[in-house]
Backbone bond lengths (Angstrom), bond angles and torsions (degrees), N, CA, C in turn:
res aa  C-N    CA-C-N  psi(-1)  N-CA   C-N-CA  omega(-1)  CA-C   N-CA-C  phi
1 X - - - 1.470 - - 1.469 113.50 -
2 X 1.352 119.06 -32.60 1.361 125.77 -174.12 1.525 113.90 -98.38
3 X 1.280 116.12 -1.62 1.486 124.84 177.12 1.380 116.95 -43.62
4 X 1.430 118.42 -30.68 1.380 121.25 -176.26 1.479 115.69 -77.88
5 X 1.244 117.09 -5.20 1.615 122.14 -176.26 1.544 101.81 -82.88
6 X 1.410 108.08 128.02 1.440 113.41 -177.21 1.590 109.13 -122.59
7 X 1.189 118.72 174.74 1.518 126.01 -170.46 1.557 106.37 -62.40
8 X 1.374 116.75 -45.63 1.513 116.27 176.98 1.395 115.90 -60.39
9 X 1.355 119.85 -40.31 1.440 120.30 176.50 1.580 109.99 -68.25
10 X 1.216 121.78 -31.49 1.477 123.25 -178.96 1.622 106.38 -69.81
11 X 1.380 116.13 -45.49 1.390 120.66 177.31 1.513 111.10 -56.06
12 X 1.320 117.84 -45.68 1.522 120.63 -174.46 1.569 101.77 -72.69
13 X 1.204 126.76 -40.18 1.513 128.41 179.86 1.464 109.30 -59.39
14 X 1.360 113.78 -42.77 1.567 118.45 -178.18 1.397 110.28 -67.65
15 X 1.390 119.61 -38.37 1.384 119.39 -179.77 1.626 111.52 -73.31
16 X 1.247 118.02 -33.95 1.272 124.61 175.77 1.628 116.93 -65.53
17 X 1.396 112.21 -30.63 1.470 116.39 178.18 1.501 112.91 -105.86
18 X 1.357 118.52 9.23 1.476 119.03 174.44 1.471 108.92 -62.76
19 X 1.337 117.29 141.65 1.408 124.79 -175.61 1.547 118.42 54.71
20 X 1.304 112.65 28.93 1.461 118.65 178.89 1.511 105.12 -106.97
21 X 1.268 114.32 150.72 1.565 123.52 176.40 1.496 104.23 -113.59
22 X 1.375 111.04 158.01 1.447 114.94 175.23 1.598 106.28 -81.65
23 X 1.184 118.87 145.26 1.478 123.84 -173.30 1.510 110.78 -52.54
24 X 1.334 115.23 138.07 1.482 120.97 174.70 1.464 111.20 59.87
25 X 1.348 124.88 19.20 1.428 126.12 168.56 1.454 114.99 -131.54
26 X 1.237 121.73 177.31 1.525 129.09 170.88 1.563 109.63 -103.09
27 X 1.332 113.55 14.65 1.486 118.50 178.68 1.617 110.30 -76.15
28 X 1.193 117.19 117.33 1.538 115.90 -176.43 1.503 108.62 -102.92
29 X 1.247 119.01 144.56 1.534 124.07 171.44 1.608 107.37 -53.38
30 X 1.232 110.60 137.24 1.487 115.40 -178.42 1.565 103.64 -130.71
31 X 1.354 119.38 105.37 1.397 123.73 178.61 1.485 115.94 -56.50
32 X 1.325 117.74 -21.57 1.422 116.95 -175.84 1.600 110.92 -99.86
33 X 1.358 116.59 -1.03 1.414 118.79 -175.17 1.543 118.24 -57.13
34 X 1.315 113.67 -44.04 1.516 118.29 179.78 1.489 108.47 -64.20
35 X 1.212 124.68 -39.40 1.490 129.59 178.75 1.494 107.65 -61.16
36 X 1.219 116.19 -47.17 1.484 127.29 -177.09 1.472 106.87 -63.53
37 X 1.328 120.40 -53.44 1.486 122.18 175.78 1.466 117.22 -61.34
38 X 1.298 116.50 -32.07 1.531 123.46 174.37 1.475 107.94 -66.89
39 X 1.251 118.27 -41.69 1.496 123.01 175.73 1.526 111.67 -58.21
40 X 1.356 112.92 -55.01 1.414 119.70 174.04 1.484 115.69 -50.97
41 X 1.317 115.16 -43.71 1.512 114.79 175.43 1.541 112.17 -60.69
42 X 1.325 121.99 -40.86 1.416 122.62 174.64 1.583 110.03 -58.55
43 X 1.339 117.83 -38.13 1.487 115.49 -177.22 1.479 108.06 -75.87
44 X 1.338 119.40 -28.76 1.435 115.42 179.21 1.563 109.64 -73.36
45 X 1.292 121.82 -34.32 1.458 125.90 174.14 1.418 110.97 -66.52
46 X 1.319 123.14 -30.64 1.446 129.39 175.71 1.610 104.83 -69.67
47 X 1.321 117.76 -45.45 1.424 117.59 -176.94 1.506 110.48 -68.21
48 X 1.319 117.06 -28.16 1.557 120.32 177.75 1.557 107.77 -66.06
49 X 1.386 114.18 -41.11 1.404 122.33 -178.34 1.548 107.52 -62.60
50 X 1.359 117.18 -44.72 1.435 120.27 -177.14 1.493 110.15 -63.68
51 X 1.339 111.61 -42.71 1.585 115.98 179.59 1.562 109.08 -60.78
52 X 1.310 118.25 -42.35 1.486 115.86 176.81 1.463 116.04 -55.39
53 X 1.271 111.24 -43.56 1.559 123.30 -173.45 1.473 103.59 -61.11
54 X 1.346 121.79 -61.72 1.450 123.13 -179.30 1.478 118.16 -63.11
55 X 1.330 118.00 -27.06 1.437 123.85 171.20 1.458 112.61 -65.70
56 X 1.271 118.44 -48.16 1.478 125.32 176.88 1.436 113.79 -61.12
57 X 1.314 121.58 -25.11 1.502 125.66 175.88 1.486 112.14 -88.00
58 X 1.366 122.66 1.90 1.454 123.72 179.15 1.503 113.85 67.33
59 X 1.406 123.45 17.38 1.358 125.24 -178.16 1.402 110.79 -86.61
60 X 1.490 118.94 89.43 1.296 125.78 -171.23 1.559 117.65 -57.68
61 X 1.433 113.14 -48.03 1.451 114.03 177.72 1.520 112.00 -59.42
62 X 1.305 118.39 -50.58 1.432 121.01 -176.18 1.560 110.37 -64.48
63 X 1.331 117.57 -34.28 1.435 117.01 179.55 1.511 111.77 -70.47
64 X 1.370 114.82 -38.88 1.516 118.51 173.05 1.489 109.91 -62.03
65 X 1.305 121.84 -39.51 1.408 125.43 -178.71 1.653 109.52 -67.33
66 X 1.339 118.01 -44.50 1.348 124.42 178.21 1.578 113.85 -65.93
67 X 1.383 112.06 -37.70 1.495 116.12 177.23 1.579 109.91 -68.52
68 X 1.292 117.12 -41.40 1.410 121.35 -177.74 1.566 106.49 -63.27
69 X 1.357 115.28 -49.15 1.536 119.57 -178.66 1.512 111.53 -58.40
70 X 1.320 115.69 -39.66 1.518 119.81 -174.90 1.608 102.80 -71.13
71 X 1.250 121.90 -42.61 1.416 123.28 -179.91 1.501 112.35 -59.81
72 X 1.282 119.68 -40.43 1.428 132.66 176.32 1.522 112.86 -59.46
73 X 1.451 107.02 -52.72 1.460 117.77 -178.84 1.502 108.82 -62.67
74 X 1.284 119.67 -41.33 1.515 118.02 -177.88 1.567 107.55 -76.22
75 X 1.302 118.03 -37.24 1.478 114.78 170.04 1.604 114.00 -48.38
76 X 1.293 114.34 -57.36 1.457 118.00 -178.31 1.491 113.17 -59.64
77 X 1.252 117.04 -41.64 1.506 123.56 173.93 1.404 112.64 -55.71
78 X 1.351 119.27 -48.68 1.525 124.58 -179.44 1.528 112.13 -62.95
79 X 1.384 113.33 -36.03 1.474 119.95 178.75 1.584 104.13 -61.89
80 X 1.171 112.70 -56.41 1.474 115.64 -177.45 1.552 114.74 -52.71
81 X 1.382 109.72 -46.19 1.483 115.84 -177.54 1.542 109.33 -62.85
82 X 1.458 113.10 -46.37 1.402 119.69 -174.04 1.555 107.65 -55.89
83 X 1.299 114.84 -50.61 1.593 118.70 -174.93 1.565 112.52 -78.50
84 X 1.227 112.32 -47.66 1.629 109.68 -168.75 1.396 106.42 -84.94
85 X 1.345 123.89 -29.26 1.488 124.35 -168.59 1.494 111.53 -102.36
86 X 1.400 113.17 -62.98 1.459 114.04 -169.82 1.620 115.79 -79.01
87 X 1.194 116.19 -27.50 1.443 118.49 178.49 1.607 105.74 -72.20
88 X 1.325 113.69 -40.54 1.544 123.67 179.10 1.611 106.35 -58.52
89 X 1.288 115.48 -50.27 1.473 121.91 179.85 1.508 113.01 -60.40
90 X 1.422 112.38 -48.11 1.446 117.75 -177.43 1.556 111.23 -60.95
91 X 1.344 112.75 -42.79 1.483 119.32 -176.54 1.615 108.34 -68.79
92 X 1.319 114.86 -35.37 1.460 120.60 -172.88 1.478 108.43 -70.17
93 X 1.369 120.11 -33.77 1.546 124.73 -179.96 1.474 110.37 -108.30
94 X 1.376 117.54 25.42 1.463 116.52 -174.82 1.639 111.57 -68.85
95 X 1.175 118.47 -26.87 1.463 124.37 -179.48 1.544 112.59 -84.74
96 X 1.366 120.17 5.36 1.425 123.70 -177.94 1.524 107.98 -123.99
97 X 1.367 111.75 105.48 1.536 121.87 -177.68 1.439 112.13 -55.92
98 X 1.329 119.28 -43.54 1.542 120.09 -177.99 1.479 111.29 -60.86
99 X 1.383 112.48 -46.73 1.439 119.38 -177.55 1.594 113.73 -67.88
100 X 1.403 112.98 -32.68 1.387 118.61 174.95 1.568 107.96 -63.11
101 X 1.292 117.69 -47.09 1.416 121.68 -177.32 1.623 108.54 -62.56
102 X 1.302 117.75 -46.76 1.485 120.32 175.67 1.461 112.16 -55.55
103 X 1.311 114.79 -46.96 1.521 121.25 -176.42 1.584 107.36 -61.99
104 X 1.266 111.78 -43.66 1.523 115.69 178.34 1.536 112.31 -60.51
105 X 1.268 116.28 -36.49 1.433 117.91 173.84 1.450 118.48 -65.84
106 X 1.402 110.13 -43.86 1.526 118.02 174.75 1.492 111.07 -61.65
107 X 1.330 119.13 -42.54 1.484 123.73 -179.67 1.532 109.83 -61.90
108 X 1.366 116.77 -44.65 1.477 118.52 179.36 1.543 115.62 -60.15
109 X 1.383 109.61 -36.82 1.460 116.51 174.87 1.528 110.22 -60.59
110 X 1.422 114.12 -56.00 1.404 119.98 178.13 1.547 112.29 -54.71
111 X 1.246 118.18 -42.03 1.506 120.84 173.92 1.487 114.45 -54.22
112 X 1.310 115.54 -43.06 1.402 118.42 -178.16 1.476 111.10 -61.19
113 X 1.362 115.57 -43.62 1.489 120.77 178.35 1.434 113.94 -62.21
114 X 1.396 114.41 -40.61 1.526 121.63 179.31 1.541 107.33 -62.43
115 X 1.354 112.79 -47.60 1.495 114.51 -175.33 1.510 112.92 -62.54
116 X 1.423 117.82 -44.30 1.477 117.62 -180.00 1.577 109.10 -67.09
117 X 1.330 117.85 -37.12 1.460 120.18 176.27 1.592 114.36 -60.88
118 X 1.297 113.51 -37.55 1.533 121.94 173.78 1.489 113.27 -61.06
119 X 1.403 110.73 -44.52 1.389 114.37 -178.13 1.587 110.63 -68.55
120 X 1.355 116.50 -34.91 1.518 118.98 178.01 1.544 110.62 -65.84
121 X 1.371 117.24 -41.92 1.428 120.03 -176.76 1.641 105.65 -66.42
122 X 1.370 114.34 -48.43 1.389 115.79 -176.70 1.594 112.55 -57.78
123 X 1.298 114.07 -37.76 1.479 119.35 179.72 1.512 110.44 -58.08
124 X 1.272 122.48 -35.28 1.406 128.22 -173.56 1.524 112.88 -113.03
125 X 1.251 118.31 21.78 1.511 122.42 179.82 1.559 105.68 -70.68
126 X 1.283 122.26 -33.46 1.436 116.90 -177.52 1.558 111.05 -101.90
127 X 1.291 118.83 35.09 1.333 122.01 179.98 1.546 112.59 -62.82
128 X 1.271 122.33 -33.42 1.446 127.88 -177.86 1.622 106.84 -69.05
129 X 1.289 114.12 -37.31 1.494 115.99 174.49 1.506 118.91 -82.98
130 X 1.322 112.06 -20.20 1.519 119.89 -178.37 1.514 107.15 -125.44
131 X 1.307 122.80 75.98 1.480 123.43 -169.06 1.587 106.81 -66.83
132 X 1.324 124.05 -19.75 1.425 121.28 -178.60 1.538 109.73 -66.20
133 X 1.330 122.01 -17.30 1.412 125.39 177.86 1.542 113.49 -65.26
134 X 1.329 116.48 -12.89 1.494 118.68 -175.88 1.477 109.97 -68.28
135 X 1.417 119.15 -24.32 1.449 119.18 178.72 1.636 108.06 -70.10
136 X 1.296 114.19 -44.54 1.437 116.61 172.59 1.570 120.44 -62.09
137 X 1.372 107.34 -34.53 1.435 112.53 177.89 1.510 108.84 -69.69
138 X 1.282 119.07 -44.48 1.506 114.77 171.04 1.564 118.88 -50.44
139 X 1.253 112.63 -37.10 1.459 117.67 178.31 1.544 115.16 -71.08
140 X 1.355 110.65 -34.70 1.578 117.26 -175.05 1.497 108.54 -91.29
141 X 1.346 122.63 -15.18 1.594 120.95 -167.91 1.457 109.79 -66.65
142 X 1.355 118.44 -45.45 1.527 115.05 -178.22 1.452 111.70 -57.63
143 X 1.408 121.77 -46.02 1.477 123.67 175.64 1.537 110.48 -54.62
144 X 1.399 116.20 -44.76 1.464 118.58 -179.66 1.560 113.60 -60.57
145 X 1.293 111.83 -39.89 1.509 116.74 -176.89 1.566 108.24 -70.73
146 X 1.427 114.79 -37.67 1.522 114.99 171.86 1.451 115.74 -59.08
147 X 1.326 114.70 -27.77 1.472 120.84 -178.24 1.506 104.59 -77.05
148 X 1.318 122.26 -45.45 1.530 124.80 173.91 1.458 107.07 -54.50
149 X 1.255 124.46 -53.69 1.322 127.90 -171.79 1.540 109.65 -60.13
150 X 1.413 116.44 -43.40 1.385 125.52 -178.22 1.525 109.23 -64.89
151 X 1.269 117.89 -45.79 1.562 124.25 175.81 1.447 110.21 -57.70
152 X 1.409 123.31 -48.73 1.318 126.41 -175.86 1.535 114.61 -65.12
153 X 1.406 113.54 -40.87 1.444 123.95 176.50 1.535 109.73 -63.31
154 X 1.220 113.92 -45.21 1.440 118.72 -177.62 1.618 110.93 -65.92
155 X 1.295 114.39 -38.57 1.494 117.36 174.69 1.534 113.32 -64.36
156 X 1.305 117.99 -42.22 1.463 123.50 176.07 1.540 109.48 -63.84
157 X 1.267 118.31 -44.57 1.421 118.39 -172.74 1.622 109.08 -81.65
158 X 1.217 116.69 -35.73 1.499 118.39 -177.60 1.494 119.90 -85.02
159 X 1.335 115.56 -50.17 1.389 123.87 -168.46 1.608 111.03 -95.83
160 X 1.302 115.92 -42.76 1.547 119.52 -176.01 1.511 110.48 -52.73
161 X 1.287 116.32 -52.41 1.558 113.91 -177.20 1.518 111.93 -62.95
162 X 1.315 122.23 -24.63 1.473 120.45 -178.67 1.505 111.52 -83.02
163 X 1.274 115.57 -8.03 1.464 115.74 -176.38 1.515 109.53 -83.12
164 X 1.287 116.73 -43.68 1.524 124.47 -173.79 1.460 113.85 -99.99
165 X 1.315 117.21 -0.64 1.549 120.67 -176.73 1.568 106.04 -129.68
166 X 1.238 112.99 136.35 1.513 117.01 174.07 1.560 110.10 -92.47
167 X 1.320 114.91 104.77 1.476 119.40 178.15 1.444 113.53 -101.22
168 X 1.297 115.74 136.79 1.472 121.71 -173.43 1.628 106.73 -131.59
169 X 1.370 113.91 140.17 1.432 116.75 170.83 1.500 109.35 -98.56
170 X 1.431 116.53 143.65 1.502 115.41 172.71 1.558 103.90 -106.49
171 X 1.269 111.90 177.12 1.445 116.70 -176.35 1.496 118.46 -54.82
172 X 1.327 120.49 -30.18 1.429 126.90 173.81 1.468 116.59 -80.90
173 X 1.367 114.04 10.98 1.450 122.10 176.79 1.553 113.99 66.46
174 X 1.379 117.64 13.72 1.428 123.38 171.18 1.492 114.28 -72.10
175 X 1.288 122.75 131.75 1.381 124.25 -179.36 1.612 110.61 -81.91
176 X 1.270 120.83 131.78 1.399 115.75 179.49 1.581 102.73 -129.62
177 X 1.304 112.73 151.12 1.554 122.35 -171.48 1.488 102.22 -113.43
178 X 1.336 119.10 128.48 1.523 117.72 170.68 1.575 104.96 -128.14
């Protein structure tokens, strides 16, 4: 859907939105936000890889530590995205019913990922105290990592283009980029 967005459009949109705030908030457009969030996504994927490695070695203390660190890293990342990215986008398009519906759909998908990952982290929160859980963790980890990858990809595909580009629908439901 957003394949038509190009670098020139993004540069124009960034200059248009520079020094702008989301309506009724103190959240200001940050031209570096998407690059920062993409870098965090890479760090999260690296943390997943480190978790896989220590889990495969049956190192319960290190696995518990890596699991807790990944959970905290993802929590901090989600907070930043929720405030700086998603609220900004929702406020930016608040007067557009079609975009509001699309954003609601994207948010529901993201919330489903977040809920499933929260359940995963809760299930293994006591790994250090219950080392036998490592067997189940090894079985569940690949699915959890697929959830992480799915969530990050959905964010990059669904939310990131809406941050730096002003997308409008006309009455014929044609998407225009300005």
